[in-house]
C-alpha positions as CSV (number, residue, x, y, z in Angstrom):
1,E,-16.4,-25.2,50.5
2,T,-15.9,-21.6,49.6
3,E,-17.0,-20.0,46.4
4,P,-14.5,-18.1,44.3
5,P,-15.0,-14.3,44.4
6,V,-17.3,-12.9,41.8
7,V,-15.5,-11.1,39.0
8,Q,-17.2,-7.9,38.0
9,P,-18.1,-7.7,34.3
10,M,-16.7,-4.1,34.0
11,L,-13.3,-5.5,35.1
12,L,-13.4,-8.1,32.3
13,I,-14.3,-5.4,29.8
14,Q,-11.4,-3.2,31.0
15,L,-9.0,-6.1,30.7
16,L,-10.2,-6.8,27.2
17,I,-9.8,-3.2,26.2
18,D,-6.3,-3.1,27.7
19,S,-5.3,-6.3,26.0
20,V,-6.5,-5.2,22.5
21,M,-5.0,-1.8,23.1
22,S,-1.6,-3.4,24.0
23,I,-1.6,-5.3,20.7
24,V,-2.6,-2.3,18.6
25,I,-0.1,0.0,20.3
26,S,2.7,-2.5,19.9
27,L,1.9,-2.7,16.1
28,Y,1.7,1.1,16.0
29,R,5.1,1.5,17.8
30,L,6.7,-1.0,15.5
31,L,5.4,0.9,12.5
32,I,6.6,4.2,13.9
33,D,10.0,2.8,14.9
34,C,10.5,1.5,11.3
35,D,9.2,4.6,9.7
36,D,12.2,6.7,8.5
37,T,10.2,9.7,7.2
38,S,11.8,12.0,9.8
39,A,15.0,11.6,7.9
40,S,13.4,13.1,4.8
41,G,13.3,16.5,6.3
42,S,10.1,16.4,8.4
43,S,10.9,18.3,11.5
44,G,7.8,17.4,13.6
45,G,8.5,13.7,13.9
46,H,5.8,11.1,13.3
47,F,3.0,12.6,15.3
48,E,2.0,15.6,13.2
49,V,-1.8,16.2,13.1
50,G,-3.5,15.1,10.0
51,R,-0.4,13.3,8.6
52,C,-1.3,9.8,7.5
53,V,0.1,9.4,4.0
54,P,0.7,5.9,2.7
55,L,4.3,4.7,2.9
56,K,6.0,4.5,-0.5
57,A,7.4,1.3,-1.8
58,P,9.8,-0.3,-1.2
59,L,9.0,-0.8,2.4
60,S,11.8,-1.4,4.9
61,P,12.1,-5.0,6.3
62,G,10.6,-3.7,9.6
63,Q,7.7,-2.1,7.8
64,E,7.1,-5.3,5.8
65,R,7.1,-7.3,9.0
66,C,4.6,-4.9,10.6
67,K,2.4,-5.0,7.5
68,G,2.4,-8.8,7.6
69,M,1.4,-8.8,11.3
70,I,-1.4,-6.4,10.8
71,T,-2.6,-8.3,7.7
72,E,-2.9,-11.4,9.8
73,C,-4.6,-9.9,12.8
74,W,-6.7,-6.9,11.8
75,S,-9.9,-8.8,11.4
76,S,-9.7,-10.4,14.8
77,L,-8.8,-7.1,16.4
78,L,-11.7,-5.3,14.6
79,S,-14.1,-8.1,15.7
80,A,-13.1,-7.5,19.4
81,L,-13.4,-3.8,19.0
82,S,-16.8,-4.1,17.3
83,L,-18.1,-6.1,20.3
84,L,-16.7,-3.6,22.7
85,L,-18.3,-0.7,20.8
86,H,-21.7,-2.4,20.6
87,F,-22.0,-3.5,24.2
88,S,-20.3,-0.7,26.1
89,N,-22.1,2.5,27.0
90,D,-19.6,3.8,29.5
91,E,-17.8,6.8,28.2
92,A,-14.4,5.8,29.5
93,Y,-14.6,2.3,27.9
94,L,-15.9,3.8,24.7
95,T,-13.1,6.3,24.6
96,G,-10.5,3.6,25.0
97,T,-12.1,1.4,22.4
98,L,-12.3,4.3,19.9
99,T,-8.7,5.3,20.5
100,C,-7.7,1.7,19.8
101,L,-9.8,1.7,16.6
102,Q,-8.3,5.0,15.5
103,T,-4.8,3.7,16.0
104,L,-5.6,0.5,14.0
105,L,-7.1,2.6,11.3
106,F,-3.9,4.8,11.2
107,C,-1.7,1.7,10.9
108,C,-3.9,0.2,8.1
109,S,-4.0,3.4,6.2
110,R,-0.2,4.0,6.5
111,L,0.6,0.6,5.2
112,T,-2.0,0.8,2.4
113,L,-4.1,-2.1,3.7
114,D,-7.2,-1.0,1.8
115,Q,-9.5,-3.8,2.9
116,A,-8.6,-3.4,6.6
117,R,-8.8,0.4,6.4
118,E,-12.3,0.2,4.8
119,A,-13.5,-2.3,7.4
120,C,-12.3,0.0,10.2
121,M,-14.0,3.0,8.6
122,N,-17.2,1.0,8.1
123,Q,-17.2,-0.1,11.7
124,L,-16.7,3.4,13.0
125,S,-19.4,4.8,10.7
126,K,-21.9,2.3,12.0
127,Y,-21.8,3.9,15.4
128,A,-21.1,7.5,14.3
129,A,-24.3,7.7,12.3
130,P,-26.2,4.4,12.6
131,S,-28.9,3.5,10.1
132,P,-32.4,3.5,11.7
133,G,-32.6,-0.3,11.8
134,Y,-29.0,-1.2,12.7
135,E,-29.0,-0.5,16.4
136,A,-32.6,-1.7,16.8
137,E,-31.7,-5.1,15.3
138,L,-28.8,-5.5,17.7
139,D,-30.6,-4.1,20.7
140,D,-32.4,-7.3,21.7
141,G,-35.5,-5.2,22.1
142,R,-34.5,-3.6,25.4
143,P,-36.6,-0.6,26.2
144,G,-34.6,2.6,26.3
145,G,-31.6,1.0,24.5
146,A,-29.6,2.6,21.8
147,G,-32.1,1.7,19.0
148,S,-35.2,3.0,20.7
149,G,-34.6,6.7,20.2
150,G,-34.5,8.7,17.0
151,G,-31.7,11.1,18.0
152,L,-28.0,10.7,18.5
153,T,-26.8,8.8,21.5
154,P,-23.7,9.6,23.6
155,K,-22.0,6.7,21.8
156,N,-22.8,8.3,18.4
157,V,-21.3,11.6,19.5
158,L,-18.1,10.0,20.7
159,C,-17.7,8.2,17.4
160,I,-18.3,11.4,15.5
161,N,-15.6,13.2,17.5
């Protein structure tokens, strides 16, 4: 009898980040592909810095389809991202998770999904500037954890950026 090989926890975390990122990027691509604002005279395409204005009604059929998909799955995606944000301290994983959260936030904002947008912003703000008791409650009392210091952690700084 041979034991199966041990799967490293960091591999599982990376697979989870990649899976969630694939879903969010697919929704983002669908939104961008359906967005016809470049026809209205915008010369920079869809990737202009600081450009996240809500789409005006009526939405195209593709935009409506995208809005429906995001409406159905944003809470599950945000829940997975929240777990990743809380339990990961590795900068590479945090960066991937934050990129995914930022992309989901963009899609929710663009499609005027106010509840989803606010939930994404609240989640991000919890880690950008956590309240004194928030991290300590979730920290399981581990010494030297995120809740034990009074200053900003590397996770806070990444969220602020």
